[in-house]
N, C-alpha and C positions, 0 to 999 in steps of 0.2 A: 112169418117170422119177423117181419119188419115191425109189426105192431107188438109183438111179444117182447122185443128188446127194450123199447122205452117203458113198457109196463113193468118188466122185470127190474129194470134200472130204477124205476120209481119206487118199487117196494124194497129193494135191497140198499139203495143209496142212503136213506136216513140211518139205517142200522150201521152201515159201514162208517158214515161220518161220525156218528155217536161213539162208535168203538174207537175210531182214530183219535177223537178229541179227548177221550177218557184215558188215553195213553199218556203217562206222565212225561215221557221223553219228548213226545211230539209237542205237548203243552209247553214244556220248558224251552224247546227250540223256537216255537212261535213267540213266546214271551221274550226271550233274549233278542230275537230278530226285531220284533216290534219295538221293544224298549230301547234298543240301540238306535234304531231309526228315529224314534221320537226324541230321544236325548240329543241326537245330532241336530235335528231340526230346531229344538228348543235352544240349544247352545248357539246355533247360527243366528237365530232370531234375536236372542239376548245380546250377542256381540254386536249385531247390526244396530239394535236399539241403543246400546250403550255408546257406541261410537258416534251415532247420529244425534242423540238427545242427552244422555246422562253426562257424558264426559264434557261436551261443550257447556252444559249448564253449570257443572262444577267449575270449569275454567272461568266462566263469566262471573260466578260468585266469588271465586278466589281473587280475580282481578278487581272486582268491585270492592271487596273487603280491604284489599291492599291499598286501593286508591283512597278509600274512606280513612284508613289509618294514616296514610301519608298526609292527607288534607288536615286531619286533626293535629298531627304533629307539627305541620307547617303553621297552622293557625296559632298553636300554642307558642311556637318559637318566635313567630312574628310579634305576638303580644309581649313576650318576654324581652325581645330586642327593642321594641318601642319603649318599654318600661326602663330598660337599661339606658337607652338614649336620653330619655327624659331625666333620669337620675344624673347622667353625665352632664347634661346642660345645666341642671340645678347646681351640681357640684362646681362646674366651671364658673357659674355666676357667683357662688359663694367664695370661690378662690379669688375671683376678680375683686370682690368687695373686701376680702381679707387683705389682698395686696394693696388696695387703696388705703385701708386703715393703717397698715404697716408704713406705707409711704407717708401718710399724714403724721404718724407718730415720729417718724424719722425727721421730718421737717420741723416738727414741734421741738424735738430734742436738740436739733441743730440751732434753732432760734434761741432756745433756753440757754444753750451753751454759749452762744455769742453774747447774749444778755448778761450771763454770769461773768464772762470775761470782761465785758465793758464795765460792769458794776465793780468788779475787783480792781480794775485799772483806775476807776474813779475814786475808790476808797484809797488806793495807794497814792494817787495824786493829792487827794485831800489830806492824807497823813503827812505827805512830804511838804505840802503847803503849810500845814499846821506846825510842823517841825521848823520850817524856815521862819514862820511868823513868830514862833515862840523863841527862836534864837535871836531874832532881831529885837525882840522886846527885852531880852536879857543883856544884850550888848550895849 
């Protein structure tokens, strides 16, 4: 009987397995169980890969992009600031020159005014001398 059992099992087992696997309910149960376990493993592996590789890579890219943008803005602002400072120095030099011109014109006008007053005084003195001289000639 001992030999009979394994031989009988060997002949009936393939038919029983084939019959069980052709049962739609068993196939669905196996599919659901296997697909759930596979999905959980894939999910766990994806989350691990994302947290170890993908997320840090995106963080590094974001930081690098932000630094590049900040450097470009800083460089542009430094250039504009230098340009503004150069313009300010140029304007200050022009204002200094303009101030010197105005000062020179003021001095010239002052000198002209003094000369005009002296000239008018001289004319007045010459007229008075002429009046006195013509009065002495008539007397």
